[in-house]
C-alpha positions in Angstrom: -12.2 4.8 41.6 -11.6 6.8 38.4 -7.9 5.8 38.0 -8.7 2.1 38.1 -11.6 2.6 35.7 -9.3 4.5 33.4 -6.7 1.8 33.4 -9.2 -0.9 32.9 -10.4 0.9 29.8 -6.9 1.8 28.5 -5.2 -1.6 29.2 -7.2 -3.5 26.6 -6.7 -0.8 24.0 -3.0 -0.7 24.6 -2.8 -4.5 24.4 -4.7 -4.4 21.0 -2.5 -1.7 19.6 0.7 -3.7 20.2 -0.1 -5.6 17.1 0.1 -2.4 15.1 3.3 -1.5 16.8 4.8 -4.8 15.8 3.6 -4.4 12.3 5.5 -1.1 12.0 8.7 -2.8 13.0 8.3 -5.8 10.6 8.5 -6.0 6.9 5.4 -4.2 5.7 4.1 -2.7 2.5 5.0 0.6 0.9 3.0 3.4 2.6 -0.5 3.7 1.2 -0.4 0.2 -0.3 -2.4 -2.8 0.7 -0.5 -5.2 3.1 -2.6 -8.4 2.8 -4.2 -10.5 0.2 -6.4 -12.8 2.2 -4.1 -14.2 5.0 -0.9 -13.5 3.0 1.2 -10.6 4.2 3.0 -8.9 1.2 6.1 -7.0 2.2 7.9 -4.5 0.0 9.7 -4.9 -2.4 6.7 -6.9 -3.4 3.4 -5.0 -3.7 -0.3 -5.8 -4.2 -1.8 -4.6 -7.4 -0.7 -4.5 -11.0 1.2 -1.4 -12.1 0.0 0.4 -9.0 3.5 1.5 -7.9 3.4 -0.6 -4.8 6.3 -2.8 -5.6 9.9 -2.1 -6.6 9.3 -3.4 -10.2 6.2 -4.8 -12.0 7.8 -8.3 -11.8 7.3 -8.0 -8.0 3.6 -7.1 -8.3 1.2 -9.5 -6.7 -2.2 -10.1 -8.3 -4.8 -10.5 -5.6 -7.9 -12.3 -6.8 -10.6 -11.0 -4.5 -13.3 -12.9 -6.4 -12.2 -16.0 -4.5 -13.1 -16.6 -0.9 -10.6 -16.2 0.7 -8.7 -14.1 -1.8 -5.8 -15.8 -3.7 -2.4 -14.2 -4.4 -0.5 -14.8 -7.6 2.9 -13.9 -8.9 2.8 -11.4 -11.8 5.4 -13.5 -13.7 5.9 -17.1 -14.5 3.4 -19.9 -14.7 2.8 -23.6 -14.0 1.7 -25.7 -17.0 0.0 -29.0 -16.8 0.9 -29.9 -20.3 -1.9 -30.3 -22.8 -4.4 -29.4 -20.1 -4.0 -26.0 -18.5 -1.7 -23.1 -17.8 -2.1 -21.0 -14.6 -0.1 -18.4 -12.7 1.8 -19.4 -9.7 -0.2 -19.1 -6.5 1.7 -17.5 -3.6 1.2 -18.9 -0.1 4.1 -17.1 1.7 6.7 -14.4 1.2 9.7 -14.1 3.4 12.8 -11.9 3.4 14.5 -14.3 0.9 12.0 -16.8 -0.4 8.6 -17.2 -2.0 6.5 -20.4 -1.4 4.1 -21.3 -4.1 1.3 -23.9 -4.4 2.6 -27.2 -5.8 1.6 -29.1 -8.9 2.4 -32.8 -9.5 3.3 -35.0 -12.5 1.6 -38.4 -12.5 0.9 -41.5 -14.4 -1.7 -44.2 -13.8 -2.0 -47.6 -15.4 -4.5 -50.4 -16.1 -3.8 -53.9 -14.8 -2.5 -54.9 -18.3 -0.1 -52.0 -18.4 -2.0 -49.6 -20.6 -1.7 -46.0 -19.6 -5.0 -44.7 -18.2 -4.1 -41.2 -17.2 -1.0 -38.9 -17.1 -0.1 -35.4 -16.2 3.2 -33.7 -17.1 4.2 -30.5 -15.5 6.3 -27.5 -16.6 7.1 -24.6 -14.3 8.8 -21.4 -15.5 9.5 -18.3 -13.4 10.6 -16.5 -16.6 13.1 -14.3 -14.8 16.5 -14.7 -13.1 15.1 -12.8 -10.1 13.3 -15.9 -9.0 15.1 -19.2 -8.9 14.1 -22.6 -7.6 15.8 -23.2 -4.3 18.3 -26.0 -4.5 18.6 -26.2 -0.7 15.0 -26.5 0.1 13.5 -28.2 -2.9 14.1 -31.8 -3.9 12.7 -33.9 -6.7 10.5 -36.5 -5.0 9.3 -39.6 -6.7 6.6 -42.0 -5.3 6.1 -45.4 -6.9 7.6 -48.9 -7.2 8.4 -49.2 -10.9 9.4 -45.6 -11.9 12.0 -43.2 -13.1 11.6 -39.4 -12.5 13.7 -36.8 -14.3 14.2 -33.1 -14.2 15.5 -31.5 -17.5 17.3 -28.2 -18.0 17.4 -26.6 -21.4 19.9 -24.1 -22.7 17.1 -21.8 -23.9 16.3 -21.1 -20.3 19.2 -22.3 -18.2 22.1 -21.6 -20.5 23.0 -25.3 -20.5 21.4 -28.8 -21.1 21.3 -31.2 -18.2 19.2 -33.9 -16.6 18.9 -35.3 -13.1 16.6 -37.7 -11.4 16.0 -40.9 -9.3 14.6 -44.3 -9.7 12.5 -46.6 -7.4 11.9 -50.3 -7.6 10.1 -52.7 -5.3 8.3 -56.0 -5.9 6.2 -56.3 -2.8 4.2 -53.8 -0.8 5.6 -55.1 2.5 9.1 -54.1 1.4 8.1 -50.4 1.4 9.1 -48.5 4.5 6.4 -46.5 6.3 8.7 -44.7 8.8 8.2 -41.4 7.0 11.5 -41.3 5.1 12.3 -41.8 1.4 14.7 -44.8 1.4 14.7 -45.5 -2.3 12.1 -48.3 -2.0 8.8 -46.8 -3.0 10.1 -43.3 -2.6 13.3 -41.5 -3.7 14.8 -38.0 -3.6 17.1 -36.2 -6.1 18.8 -32.8 -5.7 18.5 -30.1 -8.3 21.2 -27.7 -9.6 21.2 -24.2 -8.3 19.9 -21.2 -10.2 17.1 -23.0 -12.1 14.2 -21.0 -13.4 12.4 -23.9 -15.0 11.3 -27.4 -14.0 9.9 -30.1 -16.3 8.6 -33.1 -14.4 8.8 -36.3 -16.4 7.9 -39.8 -15.4 8.6 -43.2 -17.0 7.9 -46.8 -15.9 10.1 -49.7 -17.2 7.2 -52.3 -16.9 4.2 -50.0 -16.9 3.5 -51.1 -13.3 2.4 -54.6 -14.5 4.2 -56.3 -11.6 3.1 -53.9 -8.9 -0.3 -52.8 -10.1 -2.2 -54.6 -7.2 -0.8 -52.2 -4.7 0.7 -49.4 -6.8 -1.3 -48.4 -9.9 -0.1 -44.8 -10.1 3.2 -43.0 -9.7 3.8 -39.3 -8.8 6.7 -36.9 -9.1 6.9 -33.4 -7.8 9.4 -30.7 -6.8 9.0 -29.3 -3.3 10.2 -28.5 0.2 11.3 -32.0 1.2 11.2 -31.1 4.9 7.4 -30.7 4.6 6.9 -34.1 3.1 6.3 -37.3 5.0 6.2 -40.6 3.1 3.5 -42.9 4.5 4.4 -46.0 2.7 2.0 -48.0 0.5 -0.9 -46.1 1.9 0.3 -43.2 -0.3 0.1 -45.4 -3.4 -3.7 -45.9 -2.9 -4.7 -42.7 -1.2 -7.2 -40.8 -3.4 -6.3 -37.6 -1.5 -2.6 -37.9 -2.0 -2.4 -35.2 -4.7 -4.5 -32.8 -2.6 -2.3 -33.4 0.4 0.9 -32.5 -1.5 -0.7 -29.4 -3.1 -1.8 -28.3 0.4 1.2 -29.2 2.5 4.4 -29.3 0.3 5.1 -25.9 -1.3 7.7 -25.2 -4.1 10.3 -22.8 -2.7 11.6 -19.9 -4.8 14.6 -17.8 -3.9 14.2 -14.2 -4.8 16.7 -11.3 -5.2 16.8 -7.8 -6.5 18.2 -7.3 -10.0 21.1 -9.0 -11.7 24.1 -7.1 -10.3 26.1 -8.1 -7.2 26.6 -5.9 -4.1 30.1 -4.7 -5.1 28.7 -3.4 -8.4 25.5 -1.8 -7.4 26.4 -0.4 -3.9 27.4 3.0 -5.2 24.8 3.3 -7.9 21.6 5.3 -7.8 19.5 2.1 -8.0 20.9 0.6 -4.9 17.9 -0.6 -2.8 19.4 -1.2 0.7 18.4 1.6 3.1 20.0 2.8 6.4 21.4 0.2 8.8 21.0 -2.6 6.4 23.5 -5.0 4.8 23.8 -6.2 1.2 23.8 -9.9 0.5 24.9 -11.4 -2.8 22.8 -14.0 -4.5 24.2 -17.5 -4.5 22.2 -18.6 -7.5 24.9 -17.9 -10.0 22.7 -15.5 -11.8 23.6 -12.3 -10.0 21.4 -10.1 -7.9 21.3 -9.2 -4.2 19.0 -8.7 -1.2 19.0 -6.6 1.9 18.9 -7.5 5.5 18.9 -5.4 8.7 22.1 -5.0 10.7 22.3 -6.9 14.0 20.3 -5.0 16.6 18.0 -3.4 14.0 14.6 -4.4 12.6 12.2 -3.3 10.0 12.1 -3.2 6.2 15.5 -2.6 4.7 14.0 -1.6 1.4 11.8 1.2 2.7 12.9 4.6 4.0 14.0 5.4 6.7 15.5 1.9 6.7 16.0 -0.5 9.6 15.3 0.9 13.1 17.0 0.2 16.5 15.1 -2.7 18.0 15.1 -0.8 21.3 13.1 1.9 19.7 9.5 0.8 19.1 8.6 3.8 16.9 10.0 7.0 15.5 8.6 9.7 17.6 9.2 12.3 14.9 6.3 10.9 12.9 3.0 12.7 12.9 0.7 11.7 15.7 -1.7 10.0 13.4 1.1 7.6 12.5 2.0 6.7 16.0 0.4 3.9 17.9 -1.0 4.5 21.4 1.2 1.7 22.7 4.4 3.1 21.4 3.6 6.6 22.6 2.9 5.4 26.1 6.1 3.3 26.2 8.2 6.2 25.0 6.6 8.5 27.6 7.5 6.0 30.3 11.1 5.7 29.1 11.5 9.4 29.0 9.9 9.9 32.4 7.0 11.9 30.9 4.2 9.7 32.4 2.7 12.5 34.4 2.7 14.8 31.4 0.4 12.5 29.4 -2.1 11.4 32.1 -5.3 13.4 32.5 -5.2 15.8 35.5 -8.2 14.0 37.0 -6.4 10.7 36.9 -3.4 12.3 38.6 -5.8 13.4 41.4 -7.2 9.9 41.9 -4.0 7.9 42.4 -0.9 8.0 44.5 2.5 8.3 42.9 3.3 4.7 43.7 0.1 3.5 42.4 0.4 5.4 39.1 3.9 4.1 38.6 3.1 0.6 39.5 0.0 0.5 37.2 2.0 2.1 34.4 4.8 -0.5 34.7 2.1 -3.2 34.4 0.9 -1.6 31.2 4.5 -1.6 29.8 4.8 -5.3 30.6 1.6 -5.9 28.8 3.0 -4.2 25.7 6.2 -6.3 25.6 6.8 -7.4 22.0 7.9 -10.9 23.1 4.7 -12.8 24.1 6.5 -15.0 26.6 7.6 -11.8 28.5 4.1 -10.4 28.8 2.0 -11.2 31.9 -0.8 -13.6 31.7 -4.4 -12.5 32.1 -4.4 -14.1 35.6 -1.3 -12.1 36.6 -3.0 -8.9 35.3 -6.1 -9.6 37.3 -4.2 -10.3 40.4 -2.2 -7.1 40.0 -5.3 -5.0 39.5 -6.9 -6.6 42.6 -3.7 -5.6 44.5 -3.9 -2.0 43.4 -7.4 -1.7 44.9 -5.8 -2.4 48.3 -3.5 0.6 48.1 -4.1 3.3 50.7 -5.3 6.0 48.3 -4.5 9.5 49.2 -6.4 11.9 47.1 -4.6 15.0 46.0 -8.0 16.7 45.9 -9.0 16.0 49.5 -10.6 19.4 49.9 -13.3 18.4 47.5 -16.6 17.3 49.1 -18.0 13.9 48.3 -20.7 15.2 46.0 -18.0 16.9 43.9 -15.9 13.7 43.9 -18.9 11.8 42.5 -19.5 14.4 39.9 -15.8 14.3 38.8 -16.0 10.5 38.7 -19.0 10.6 36.4 -17.4 13.1 34.1 -14.2 11.1 34.1 -15.9 7.9 33.1 -18.0 9.7 30.5 -14.8 11.1 28.9 -13.1 7.7 29.1 -16.1 6.1 27.4 -15.9 8.7 24.6 -12.1 7.9 24.3 -12.9 4.2 24.1 -15.4 4.8 21.3 -13.0 7.0 19.4 -10.1 4.4 19.8 -12.4 1.6 18.8 -13.5 3.4 15.7 -9.9 4.2 14.9 -8.9 0.6 15.4 -11.7 -0.6 13.1 -10.9 1.9 10.5 -7.2 1.0 10.5 -8.2 -2.6 9.5 -10.5 -1.5 6.7 -9.2 -1.4 3.2 -10.7 -1.5 -0.2 -9.8 -4.2 -2.7 -10.6 -4.8 -6.3 -10.1 -7.5 -8.8 -6.6 -7.1 -10.3 -5.9 -7.3 -14.0 -3.0 -9.4 -15.1 -0.1 -7.9 -17.1 1.8 -10.1 -19.5 5.6 -10.0 -19.7 7.5 -12.0 -22.3 10.8 -13.5 -21.3 12.9 -11.1 -23.4 11.2 -8.0 -22.1 11.6 -9.1 -18.5 15.3 -10.0 -18.8 16.1 -6.7 -20.7 14.6 -4.7 -17.8 16.4 -6.5 -15.0 19.1 -3.8 -14.8 16.5 -1.1 -14.1 16.4 -2.3 -10.5 20.0 -3.5 -10.4 
């Protein structure tokens, strides 16, 4: 029957459009700006493109290198330096409402059996701005080795003070090294870092140049990173040729980000205050000032973008132009406001009973539930559809002869096929975006710090 054919066509389209509905309620980009660089979603106040106006400030610009496959995202400020070898921008692998995770880089030293240094790599990381600080809660200094000392240094030029912190590991036999996944201080140790750091210098030293442990531990490694993502594998890590690649891939460096240098109490009544409707201002805990915005309880969305956070019960703002509404949200709103029979085609109304129309529509709403665990499985949908075919259908157009019914069925299916084609094209077009290789903008430290107050 036409009604069932209609629902079979519309159900998949509604299910697909739920992703777009979710995207509208989550932290997305500024209107008209690209939302993704490869697999990375870039929410405002960050923005893809250099000086394209897609971020709250050029420091928050994300360079998307589309010449790589897949594309690679980089921060537009700061750099990681492998001393005496290379300097490169910080590769972004995730952006959340309060943190940025970047690709790791390791300091290392390797020795010959006689204790001569065969290779070394020292690392220096600098975010260059107080907006971005190394998370003292998530990051730890991690040292791997059996005859080593790792240090992190702070310099007054960058941190306003001089300091050093680190840890030391010693072990004389490989069998003494634990392989239970934890850093116990034998073969692996951890050290906390101070809060508010914008720089990290990784330094390694070996008291005996590994001469007593070379047979099972020729190299040592030190890195800063998310300690919850690291699993120590004992002596196998000492000899693993893929150890560095594993850390770079699996253990990110975590950066806390905030807006500006002023706290909430100072900036709340200023014209540069960035928190929109139904959002809260949270002071930075880095000791360097700044704030960030979060949605009030019961609200969702991007607190930095107008119109602000939205009631979680409302999937979409129905005052938006039709082209900005998703089919799923429109259908759900119509059901909630008892307008179902106003949006269904008159021929569909003639093909189904009131009970059948309501039951099928309620199934559609279940399929559109934002929480995946509350949506029906495909088997449940199939069973429900099979049940609907057993309804005793009473046509509201019983005076039409069979030939006319068949003609209407053909017209209905033809119109639905046209709708399917239009919706499919719309769906495809909504996922199409142009991209270009972005040019890097250079900011020196003084210029960046002098402009922090511009975004409060």
